[in-house]
C-alpha positions as CSV (number, residue, x, y, z in Angstrom):
1,X,6.2,26.0,10.4
2,X,3.1,27.6,9.1
3,X,1.5,27.1,5.5
4,X,1.9,30.8,5.0
5,X,5.6,30.3,5.7
6,X,6.1,27.5,3.2
7,X,4.4,29.4,0.6
8,X,6.4,32.4,1.0
9,X,8.6,33.8,-2.1
10,X,12.4,33.3,-1.8
11,X,14.4,36.5,-1.0
12,X,17.9,37.6,-2.1
13,X,20.3,35.0,-1.4
14,X,17.8,32.3,-0.7
15,X,17.2,29.2,-2.9
16,X,14.1,29.0,-4.9
17,X,11.6,27.1,-3.4
18,X,9.6,24.3,-5.4
19,X,8.8,21.3,-3.7
20,X,7.4,19.9,-6.8
21,X,10.4,20.7,-9.0
22,X,12.1,17.4,-8.9
23,X,9.0,15.0,-8.4
24,X,8.7,13.9,-12.1
25,X,12.2,13.2,-12.6
26,X,12.5,11.6,-9.3
27,X,9.6,9.3,-9.9
28,X,11.1,8.5,-13.4
29,X,14.6,7.9,-12.3
30,X,13.3,5.5,-9.4
31,X,11.2,3.5,-11.9
32,X,14.2,2.9,-14.1
33,X,15.8,1.2,-11.4
34,X,14.4,-2.5,-11.5
35,X,13.5,-3.7,-8.0
36,X,11.2,-6.4,-8.9
37,X,10.3,-8.4,-6.0
38,X,9.3,-12.0,-7.2
39,X,8.1,-13.2,-3.8
40,X,10.0,-16.0,-2.8
41,X,10.5,-16.7,0.8
42,X,14.1,-16.6,0.9
43,X,14.4,-13.3,-0.7
44,X,17.1,-14.2,-3.3
45,X,15.4,-13.9,-6.6
46,X,15.3,-10.8,-8.4
47,X,17.7,-7.6,-8.6
48,X,16.7,-6.6,-4.9
49,X,16.5,-2.8,-3.9
50,X,20.0,-2.2,-3.3
51,X,20.5,0.0,-6.3
52,X,17.5,2.2,-5.4
53,X,18.3,2.2,-1.7
54,X,21.9,3.7,-2.6
55,X,20.2,6.2,-5.0
56,X,17.9,7.4,-2.3
57,X,20.9,7.5,0.0
58,X,22.8,9.6,-2.4
59,X,19.7,12.0,-2.9
60,X,19.5,12.5,0.9
61,X,23.3,13.0,1.3
62,X,23.3,15.7,-1.3
63,X,21.4,17.9,0.7
64,X,23.1,17.2,4.0
65,X,20.9,14.3,5.4
66,X,22.7,11.3,6.6
67,X,21.1,8.0,6.0
68,X,21.8,4.4,7.3
69,X,21.3,1.3,5.0
70,X,20.2,-2.1,6.2
71,X,20.6,-5.2,4.2
72,X,18.6,-8.2,5.4
73,X,19.8,-10.6,2.7
74,X,22.0,-9.7,-0.2
75,X,20.5,-7.2,-2.2
76,X,17.3,-6.7,0.0
77,X,18.2,-3.1,1.1
78,X,16.1,-0.5,3.3
79,X,17.2,3.1,4.0
80,X,16.6,4.9,7.3
81,X,17.3,8.9,8.0
82,X,16.7,11.1,10.7
83,X,15.4,14.6,9.8
84,X,13.6,17.8,11.2
85,X,14.1,19.7,14.6
86,X,13.9,18.8,18.3
87,X,10.4,19.8,19.1
88,X,9.4,16.1,20.1
89,X,6.3,17.4,22.1
90,X,4.2,15.3,19.8
91,X,6.8,12.5,19.3
92,X,8.5,11.7,16.3
93,X,6.7,11.3,12.8
94,X,7.5,8.4,10.4
95,X,7.3,8.7,6.8
96,X,7.7,5.6,4.9
97,X,7.8,4.2,1.3
98,X,8.9,0.9,-0.4
99,X,11.4,0.7,-3.0
100,X,10.5,-2.9,-4.4
101,X,7.7,-3.5,-7.0
102,X,5.9,-6.5,-8.6
103,X,6.8,-8.2,-11.7
104,X,5.8,-6.6,-14.9
105,X,5.8,-8.6,-18.4
106,X,7.0,-6.2,-20.7
107,X,5.1,-8.0,-23.8
108,X,1.9,-7.0,-22.3
109,X,2.7,-3.4,-21.9
110,X,2.3,-0.4,-24.5
111,X,5.9,0.7,-23.1
112,X,8.9,-0.6,-21.4
113,X,7.6,-1.2,-17.9
114,X,11.0,0.2,-16.5
115,X,11.6,3.2,-19.0
116,X,9.8,6.0,-16.9
117,X,8.3,7.3,-20.2
118,X,6.2,10.3,-20.3
119,X,3.3,10.0,-22.6
120,X,0.0,11.6,-23.0
121,X,0.7,13.5,-19.5
122,X,1.5,10.3,-17.6
123,X,4.6,9.0,-16.1
124,X,4.6,5.3,-17.2
125,X,6.2,2.2,-15.5
126,X,6.2,-0.4,-12.9
127,X,5.7,1.5,-9.5
128,X,4.3,4.7,-11.0
129,X,1.4,4.2,-8.4
130,X,2.8,1.6,-6.0
131,X,4.8,3.3,-4.9
132,X,7.6,5.1,-6.6
133,X,5.2,8.3,-7.1
134,X,5.2,8.6,-3.3
135,X,8.8,7.9,-2.8
136,X,9.5,10.6,-5.3
137,X,7.1,13.2,-3.7
138,X,8.6,12.4,-0.3
139,X,12.2,13.0,-1.8
140,X,11.3,16.1,-3.7
141,X,9.6,17.9,-0.8
142,X,12.2,16.7,1.9
143,X,15.0,18.1,-0.4
144,X,13.6,21.3,-1.4
145,X,13.0,22.1,2.4
146,X,16.4,20.9,3.4
147,X,18.0,23.3,0.5
148,X,15.8,26.1,1.5
149,X,16.3,25.9,5.4
150,X,12.7,25.2,5.9
151,X,13.4,22.0,8.1
152,X,10.2,21.2,10.1
153,X,10.3,21.7,13.8
154,X,9.1,18.2,14.5
155,X,11.6,15.4,14.5
156,X,11.0,12.8,11.7
157,X,12.2,9.5,10.5
158,X,12.5,8.9,6.8
159,X,12.4,5.1,5.6
160,X,12.6,3.4,2.3
161,X,12.0,-0.3,2.8
162,X,12.7,-3.4,0.8
163,X,10.3,-6.4,0.4
164,X,6.8,-4.7,1.1
165,X,5.3,-6.7,-2.1
166,X,6.0,-9.9,-0.5
167,X,4.9,-8.9,3.1
168,X,7.9,-6.9,4.2
169,X,9.7,-9.9,6.0
170,X,12.8,-8.9,4.4
171,X,12.2,-5.1,4.8
172,X,10.0,-3.4,7.5
173,X,9.6,-6.5,9.8
174,X,13.5,-6.7,10.1
175,X,13.8,-3.2,10.8
176,X,11.2,-3.3,13.5
177,X,12.5,-6.5,15.1
178,X,16.2,-5.8,14.7
179,X,16.8,-1.9,14.5
180,X,13.8,-0.8,16.8
181,X,16.0,2.0,18.2
182,X,15.9,3.8,15.0
183,X,12.0,4.4,15.7
184,X,12.5,5.4,19.4
185,X,9.7,7.9,20.4
186,X,7.8,7.6,16.9
187,X,4.2,8.2,17.9
188,X,2.5,8.5,14.1
189,X,3.3,7.2,10.8
190,X,2.3,8.2,7.5
191,X,2.8,5.8,4.2
192,X,1.3,4.7,1.0
193,X,-2.2,4.2,-0.5
194,X,-4.2,7.3,0.6
195,X,-4.8,10.7,-0.2
196,X,-5.6,9.9,-3.8
197,X,-9.1,11.3,-5.3
198,X,-12.1,9.5,-6.7
199,X,-15.1,11.0,-8.3
200,X,-18.5,10.6,-6.7
201,X,-21.3,12.5,-8.2
202,X,-19.2,15.0,-9.7
203,X,-17.2,15.8,-6.3
204,X,-13.6,14.8,-5.8
205,X,-13.4,12.7,-2.7
206,X,-10.0,12.2,-1.2
207,X,-9.3,8.9,0.7
208,X,-6.9,8.7,3.7
209,X,-6.4,5.0,4.7
210,X,-7.1,4.8,8.3
211,X,-7.6,1.1,8.3
212,X,-6.2,-2.3,6.6
213,X,-7.5,-5.7,6.4
214,X,-5.5,-8.5,8.0
215,X,-3.7,-10.9,5.8
216,X,-3.9,-14.7,5.4
217,X,-2.0,-16.0,2.4
218,X,-2.2,-19.8,3.0
219,X,-1.3,-22.9,1.3
220,X,-3.9,-25.8,1.5
221,X,-3.1,-29.3,1.1
222,X,-5.1,-32.4,0.5
223,X,-3.5,-35.8,0.7
224,X,-5.0,-39.0,-0.5
225,X,-4.1,-42.5,-2.0
226,X,-1.9,-42.7,-5.1
227,X,-3.2,-45.0,-8.2
228,X,-3.8,-45.6,-11.8
229,X,-5.9,-43.1,-13.5
230,X,-8.2,-45.7,-14.9
231,X,-9.2,-47.2,-11.8
232,X,-12.0,-46.0,-9.0
233,X,-10.3,-44.1,-6.2
234,X,-12.5,-42.5,-3.8
235,X,-9.5,-41.2,-2.0
236,X,-8.4,-38.8,-4.5
237,X,-6.5,-35.7,-3.2
238,X,-7.3,-33.5,-6.1
239,X,-11.1,-34.0,-5.8
240,X,-10.7,-33.1,-2.1
241,X,-9.0,-30.1,-2.5
242,X,-10.7,-28.8,-5.7
243,X,-14.0,-29.2,-3.8
244,X,-12.8,-26.8,-0.6
245,X,-11.3,-24.4,-3.3
246,X,-14.5,-24.3,-5.1
247,X,-16.3,-23.6,-1.8
248,X,-14.2,-21.0,-0.8
249,X,-14.2,-19.3,-4.1
250,X,-18.0,-19.3,-4.3
251,X,-18.8,-18.0,-0.8
252,X,-20.6,-14.9,-0.3
253,X,-19.2,-13.1,2.6
254,X,-21.8,-10.9,4.6
255,X,-21.4,-7.2,4.9
256,X,-19.5,-6.1,8.0
257,X,-19.0,-2.3,8.5
258,X,-15.8,-1.2,10.6
259,X,-15.8,2.5,12.3
260,X,-13.7,3.5,9.2
261,X,-16.1,2.5,6.6
262,X,-19.0,3.9,8.6
263,X,-17.8,7.5,8.1
264,X,-16.8,6.8,4.4
265,X,-20.3,5.6,3.6
266,X,-22.0,8.2,5.6
267,X,-20.1,10.7,3.3
268,X,-21.2,9.1,0.5
269,X,-24.7,9.0,1.5
270,X,-25.0,12.7,2.3
271,X,-23.8,13.1,-1.5
272,X,-26.4,10.7,-2.7
273,X,-29.0,12.1,-0.6
274,X,-29.8,8.9,1.6
275,X,-28.5,7.4,4.8
276,X,-26.0,4.7,5.0
277,X,-27.2,1.2,6.2
278,X,-25.5,-2.3,5.8
279,X,-28.5,-3.0,3.6
280,X,-27.5,-0.2,1.2
281,X,-23.6,-0.5,1.7
282,X,-22.9,-2.1,-1.6
283,X,-25.1,0.5,-3.5
284,X,-23.0,3.0,-1.9
285,X,-19.8,1.5,-2.5
286,X,-20.9,1.3,-6.4
287,X,-20.8,5.1,-6.5
288,X,-17.3,4.9,-6.8
289,X,-17.2,3.2,-10.1
290,X,-13.8,1.4,-10.8
291,X,-12.6,2.0,-7.1
292,X,-15.7,-0.4,-6.3
293,X,-13.5,-3.2,-6.9
294,X,-11.2,-2.1,-4.0
295,X,-13.9,-0.7,-1.6
296,X,-16.3,-3.6,-2.4
297,X,-13.8,-5.7,-0.7
298,X,-13.3,-3.8,2.6
299,X,-17.0,-3.9,3.8
300,X,-16.5,-7.9,4.0
301,X,-14.1,-10.4,4.5
302,X,-12.6,-11.8,1.1
303,X,-10.9,-15.1,0.2
304,X,-9.6,-15.8,-3.4
305,X,-8.0,-18.9,-4.5
306,X,-4.8,-18.1,-6.6
307,X,-2.9,-21.0,-7.3
308,X,-3.2,-24.7,-7.9
309,X,-0.6,-27.7,-8.0
310,X,-0.8,-31.3,-8.3
311,X,0.3,-34.6,-10.2
312,X,2.9,-35.5,-12.6
313,X,1.1,-37.6,-15.3
314,X,-2.2,-37.7,-16.7
315,X,-2.8,-41.5,-16.0
316,X,-1.3,-41.2,-12.3
317,X,-3.8,-39.9,-9.3
318,X,-1.1,-38.3,-7.2
319,X,-0.9,-38.5,-3.3
320,X,-1.0,-34.9,-2.8
321,X,-2.6,-31.6,-4.3
322,X,-2.2,-27.9,-3.0
323,X,-3.7,-24.7,-3.5
324,X,-2.8,-21.2,-2.5
325,X,-5.4,-18.6,-1.3
326,X,-5.3,-14.9,-0.6
327,X,-7.7,-14.5,2.5
328,X,-8.2,-10.8,4.0
329,X,-10.1,-10.1,7.1
330,X,-11.4,-7.0,8.7
331,X,-10.6,-5.6,11.9
332,X,-12.5,-7.1,14.5
333,X,-13.8,-9.9,12.4
334,X,-10.8,-12.4,12.7
335,X,-12.4,-15.1,14.6
336,X,-15.6,-15.1,12.1
337,X,-13.4,-15.2,9.4
338,X,-11.2,-18.1,10.1
339,X,-14.3,-20.2,11.6
340,X,-15.9,-19.8,8.5
341,X,-12.9,-20.7,6.3
342,X,-12.4,-23.8,8.5
343,X,-15.8,-24.9,7.7
344,X,-15.5,-24.2,3.9
345,X,-12.5,-26.2,3.9
346,X,-14.1,-29.3,5.5
347,X,-12.2,-32.4,6.5
348,X,-8.9,-33.6,5.3
349,X,-7.6,-30.0,4.4
350,X,-4.3,-29.0,6.1
351,X,-3.3,-25.3,6.6
352,X,0.1,-23.6,6.2
353,X,0.7,-19.9,6.5
354,X,2.6,-18.1,3.8
355,X,2.0,-14.8,5.5
356,X,-0.2,-14.2,8.4
357,X,-0.5,-10.5,9.4
358,X,-2.8,-8.7,11.6
359,X,-5.4,-5.9,10.5
360,X,-5.3,-2.5,12.3
361,X,-7.6,0.5,12.3
362,X,-6.5,4.0,13.8
363,X,-9.4,6.5,14.9
364,X,-9.9,9.2,12.2
365,X,-9.3,12.0,14.6
366,X,-6.6,14.4,16.0
367,X,-4.2,17.0,14.9
368,X,-2.5,14.8,12.2
369,X,-5.6,13.8,10.3
370,X,-6.5,17.6,10.4
371,X,-3.4,18.5,9.0
372,X,-3.9,16.2,6.0
373,X,-7.3,17.5,5.5
374,X,-6.2,21.2,5.4
375,X,-3.4,20.3,3.2
376,X,-5.6,18.9,0.7
377,X,-8.2,21.6,0.8
378,X,-5.7,24.2,0.4
379,X,-4.8,23.0,-3.0
380,X,-8.4,21.8,-3.9
381,X,-10.8,23.9,-2.1
382,X,-13.8,21.9,-3.6
383,X,-12.6,18.4,-2.2
384,X,-14.2,16.4,0.2
385,X,-11.7,14.3,2.6
386,X,-12.8,11.1,4.4
387,X,-11.2,7.9,5.5
388,X,-11.1,4.3,4.0
389,X,-10.3,0.9,4.8
390,X,-7.4,-0.6,2.7
391,X,-8.0,-4.1,1.1
392,X,-4.4,-5.0,0.6
393,X,-1.5,-4.6,3.0
394,X,1.2,-2.1,3.7
395,X,4.2,-1.8,5.8
396,X,2.1,-0.2,8.4
397,X,1.2,-3.9,9.5
398,X,5.1,-3.8,10.9
399,X,5.3,-0.3,12.2
400,X,1.9,-0.6,13.9
401,X,3.6,-3.1,16.2
402,X,5.6,-0.3,17.8
403,X,2.4,1.6,19.0
404,X,2.4,4.2,16.2
405,X,-1.0,5.6,14.9
406,X,-0.7,5.1,11.4
407,X,-2.4,6.4,8.1
408,X,-2.0,6.2,4.2
409,X,-1.4,9.6,2.7
410,X,0.1,9.8,-0.8
411,X,-2.0,12.7,-2.1
412,X,-3.0,12.6,-5.9
413,X,-5.7,14.8,-7.6
414,X,-6.9,12.4,-10.4
415,X,-8.9,12.7,-13.3
416,X,-12.5,11.3,-12.9
417,X,-12.2,8.9,-15.9
418,X,-8.8,7.3,-14.7
419,X,-9.8,3.9,-13.3
420,X,-6.9,4.1,-10.6
421,X,-7.2,1.1,-8.6
422,X,-6.8,-1.0,-11.9
423,X,-3.3,0.2,-11.9
424,X,-2.1,-1.1,-8.8
425,X,0.0,-4.4,-9.7
426,X,-1.8,-3.8,-13.3
427,X,-0.6,-3.8,-17.1
428,X,0.3,-0.1,-18.1
429,X,0.7,1.6,-14.7
430,X,1.0,5.4,-15.0
431,X,0.3,8.4,-13.0
432,X,-0.4,11.7,-14.5
433,X,2.4,14.2,-14.2
434,X,0.0,17.0,-12.7
435,X,-1.1,14.6,-10.0
436,X,2.6,14.0,-8.8
437,X,3.1,17.7,-8.7
438,X,-0.2,18.4,-6.7
439,X,0.9,15.5,-4.4
440,X,4.3,17.2,-3.6
441,X,2.6,20.6,-3.1
442,X,0.0,19.0,-0.6
443,X,2.9,16.9,1.0
444,X,4.9,20.0,1.4
445,X,2.0,21.7,3.1
446,X,1.6,18.7,5.2
447,X,5.2,18.5,6.3
448,X,5.0,22.4,7.5
449,X,2.3,21.7,10.0
450,X,2.7,17.9,10.9
């Protein structure tokens, strides 16, 4: 179906067609369903995603799309549905979003984080940008197309997962390992954290995710000799661990440019009237303003210490001390990352993985990329579209195991002064109402050609 057909006005007896008509209300309703994921390995803490999954299944059922619910542990529920036509010449397309959100401390927010309140032209609430906005865009466009009989020729899989915020082990990983038949014939996938705009030198630059760093969430443990806090003890577990954590936290990782980031930095260099090199990569990244915190992390490997635990009384030297670190490594630089980390830890530090997932990178080419680009430029002709590498992780890590080409494409046209990347897992998370509507229109164009 062409974009011209998608834009054609409704005739007599044909339902009115507005792919953005429900997106704001759906986003608000999804935010109001508390799906907080506390990240415990057993997956038993928190409300789970069951209520949100049932809501999504009801929305699909209302327009005649049958879905399946898969529950990995009680309450941890994902939704899968089949949609589209039977032209599988390009394989099936997976469209995936997650239903869970990270915790929010209500006392820190200006509004109730689960209110879905509209204020100052924004929809506020936990999940507004990560990622109930995209869930709403997808549902709004699919429901509008289904009602109007504008179902794409290409067969598609719609998937709304549990547990993405804790590595997907109770969501996408379970689907891939235990329900692989749902994704038979899928060749390409589109999910979160891409297609949003950032302003560079007065131009809106839309970033499509084409790569993702690997994940090494690790627990480091040091052991020593217990004793009285008043005595000399050269075998102190806390001393050994804290020295290793300090070395890790202070290490300056060198710049490493992957193919995706080479394309992005070349695009920025063109706007800046220069050429992209490893030497000026950091300066080019700083052209992105607030987004530098994300993009500065994808021109190098990173490790951040995040938790410390030890001891039980001020005058007792404990036997054991532990720390958690969040390590992220670039595609192609895994060996360098782990060799450096081992050197920084030094002797006497044990490793245990909390989550270890591989990086990925998809070539930024082909028909799907061209379709995403056209869809954005049709709504914003002055925009520029380029790929980028994601510093965090998404469910694409699991779906990529099935051989899919993956991209992040949740389009949003954002104000130049909005520090968008700070809203991911941040206080007062919110998304502009007009950005949601823009995203639904862009995604509708995309579905018409994908």
